[in-house]
N, C-alpha and C positions, 0 to 999 in steps of 0.2 A: 377316173380310171371305168370310166362304163364302156365305150365302146371300142376296147381293143381289142375284142375278137372281130369286128367287123374290117379293119384289115391288115395287110400284111407289113412289117414294119424292114427297113435295113438291116442288117445283124447287129451295128451296133446301135441305133435304137432302141431291136427287143433287147436287147443285151441289158439298156438302162433302164428299162422297162421292169427286166427279171431283178435288177440289181434294187431296183427302189420298192417290190416287192419282197425282198428277202430284208430291207431296213427295215421298213415295215413290221413284219416280225418281230424281228428282232428287239425294235419298240417297244411292242406289246409286252414279249416277256417280260423285260426292262422295268415295265409298269410294275407287272408281277411280282417281282424281286422286291419292289422297293414297298410294296403294299402288304403282301403278306407277311406274318406272322409265323403258323405254323414250318418248322427249320424244311422238313422233308419237302413239301411245295416249293419252298423259295431252292434248292438245291435242284428241282426239275426244272424250274423255270432257269436258272441258270444254264442249263446243261442245253436246252433249248433254245436260247440265246446264242452260245458258244455256234452251236450248228448252223445258226441264221448268219453270223459274222462268218464262217465258213464259208457258207454257201459264195455269200455276199464278196468274200476274197477271190476264191475262184471262177467266179465273175468278172469282175474287175478285173484279174489278170486274162481273163480273155481278150476283155476289152482291149489291153496292151497289146496282149500276143495276135490278135485274130483269131482263134480259136479255143474251143473248148473244149477240154484231153477230159478224160473220164474213164471208169472200166467199163467190165460186161456188167456191171451191176445194175447201170441206169438203161438197159438198153428191153427192159421189160420191164410193166406196171408190176407191180404186187398186188396181190387178192387181200382186202382190206374185210372185216367182220362190217362196217359201217356203223360204228357204235354212236356214229357224231348226230345219226335219225336217232338214240335212247337217250341223251343226255337235250336240253334245253340248252341255246346258245346264253350264258350269262356273264355277264362281268367277272371280276372276279372282286369279291371284300376282302379286308385283311384280317377275318375269321374263316376266311374258304379252306376247306379240309384237301390234304394231300390228293384224294378222291375226285372234289369238283378243283384243282389245278390240271389234273392227267386229262378231265373231261374239259377243262378251255384249252389245253393242248392240243386235242385231236381235234376241235373247232378250226384252230387258226392254223393248221395244218393242211384242212380238207378246203381249205378256203383258197390256200396256195394252192393246191391242188387242182379247184375248179379253176383259177387264174390262170396256169400253165394251159391247161387245158383248152380252154377256150381261145387263147393265145397262137395253140400251134394248130387248131381248126383253122384259126384265119389262116395261116403262111404254110398250109397243105399244101406239099409239095415242092418246095421252098425249102433253102438251108437251116432257116429259124424255125419250122417246122420241127424237122428233128431236133434244136435244140430245145424248144418246147414241151417236145414231147419226151426228152433227158430228165427233164428238169419236174414233169409232172409223176413221172416213174421215181423220182428220187424221192418227192413228196409222199409219193407213194408207201415208201420204205418207213420212214418216217410216223407216217398213221399206222403201221400194221407194230412199230417197236412200241410205239404206246398203245395201240391196241390191246399187245401181247401183256405189257403193265399190268393195263385196269386187269385185265382179267385175272392175270396173278394174282393180283391185290384185292379185287373190290368181287371177284365172280366166284361164290365157292363153287365148289366139284357137285356135280348131282350122283 
């Protein structure tokens, strides 16, 4: 998936790429579940994997039905703290902590956000552009949720 942003795809092809992206995210989280020993970190990976499955399912329904529903929550990008710039992107080890798992999940969601933004730019003005914009907005919402979790758990109050 190196040159997706250079072209615009048909609606069906765009959905297929998005499904592939969500499946890849699911697989990363599933690997984390299998690998991690920390109970809380495993639970976070499970929650994130379930979200990826929900996205994939919604995209597959759109592929069958010809459109992707959704509410106003996907209309705008959610601002994030960009904590992904603070953490090194690392693979999870079996001894990874909850803090490591949250940082890992933030990086996974950031990769999906960038993917959908690139795809949206390639399809700007086309119906698929709006689809990718909405998917990017949803990923920004996930990042904000993870960053809020990280802030609550690991950033002491000043």
